[in-house]
C-alpha positions in Angstrom: 120.1 171.8 140.3 122.7 171.4 137.4 121.9 171.2 133.7 124.2 169.4 131.1 123.4 169.3 127.5 124.9 165.8 125.8 124.3 165.7 122.0 122.6 162.4 121.0 125.3 161.8 118.6 128.0 161.8 121.5 126.2 159.9 124.2 128.5 157.0 124.2 131.3 159.3 125.1 129.2 161.1 127.6 128.4 157.5 129.3 132.2 156.7 129.3 133.1 159.9 130.7 130.5 159.7 133.5 131.4 156.3 134.3 135.2 156.9 134.4 134.9 159.8 136.8 132.1 158.2 138.9 129.6 160.8 138.2 126.9 158.7 138.5 127.3 157.1 141.9 124.7 159.0 144.0 122.3 159.8 141.0 119.2 157.4 140.8 116.9 159.5 138.4 117.8 162.2 135.9 115.5 164.5 134.0 116.1 164.3 130.2 114.3 165.6 127.1 114.6 165.2 123.5 114.9 161.6 121.6 118.0 160.7 123.3 116.3 160.5 126.5 114.0 157.8 124.9 116.9 156.2 122.7 119.5 155.9 125.4 117.2 155.1 128.3 118.0 151.7 128.6 121.9 152.2 128.5 121.6 155.0 130.9 119.9 152.3 133.4 122.0 149.1 132.4 125.5 151.0 132.5 125.2 153.6 134.9 122.1 152.8 137.0 120.2 155.8 136.3 116.8 156.0 135.3 115.7 158.6 132.9 112.8 160.9 133.8 111.5 161.7 130.2 110.1 165.2 129.6 108.7 166.9 126.9 111.2 169.3 125.5 108.8 172.3 124.8 107.5 172.1 128.0 110.9 172.2 129.6 111.9 175.0 127.5 108.7 177.2 128.4 109.2 176.5 132.3 112.9 177.2 132.2 112.3 180.5 130.3 109.5 181.4 132.7 111.9 180.6 135.6 114.9 182.9 134.4 112.2 185.8 133.4 110.7 185.6 136.9 113.9 185.2 139.0 116.8 187.1 137.0 115.6 190.7 137.5 116.8 193.5 135.3 117.9 191.4 132.5 116.9 191.7 128.7 116.9 188.6 126.3 116.1 188.8 122.7 116.0 186.3 119.8 116.6 187.5 116.2 116.2 184.5 114.1 116.7 186.4 110.7 120.0 187.9 111.8 121.3 184.7 113.2 120.4 182.9 110.0 122.2 185.6 107.9 125.3 185.1 110.0 125.3 181.1 109.4 124.8 181.6 105.9 127.9 184.0 105.9 129.9 181.5 107.9 129.1 178.3 105.6 129.6 180.4 102.4 133.0 181.3 103.8 133.9 177.9 104.2 134.1 178.0 108.0 133.6 174.5 109.6 135.1 175.1 113.1 131.5 175.9 114.3 130.4 174.0 117.6 126.3 173.0 117.8 125.7 176.6 119.4 127.0 178.4 116.3 130.3 179.2 118.4 133.7 178.9 117.3 
């Protein structure tokens, strides 16, 4: 299995990249979540010949976390939303705009 994330706003670029590199030739069905899975399903099928197997985003998130927690032994994962929000506010008040969609620079 391979997991790739395409932002909805960059979907036309993703489709062009996939087609230009023939990455779609042996793929008939692909799992996808979110609004882009519904919005671009017709384009994926028409341009790439790939049918979208649309899944509920939260269900996939929970299943993925269950998989990681049950198979990756000895790891610890944390989420601190208050600290993350503070960092984002600090970055935006400093005028930093080079942040990607994951909060990385």
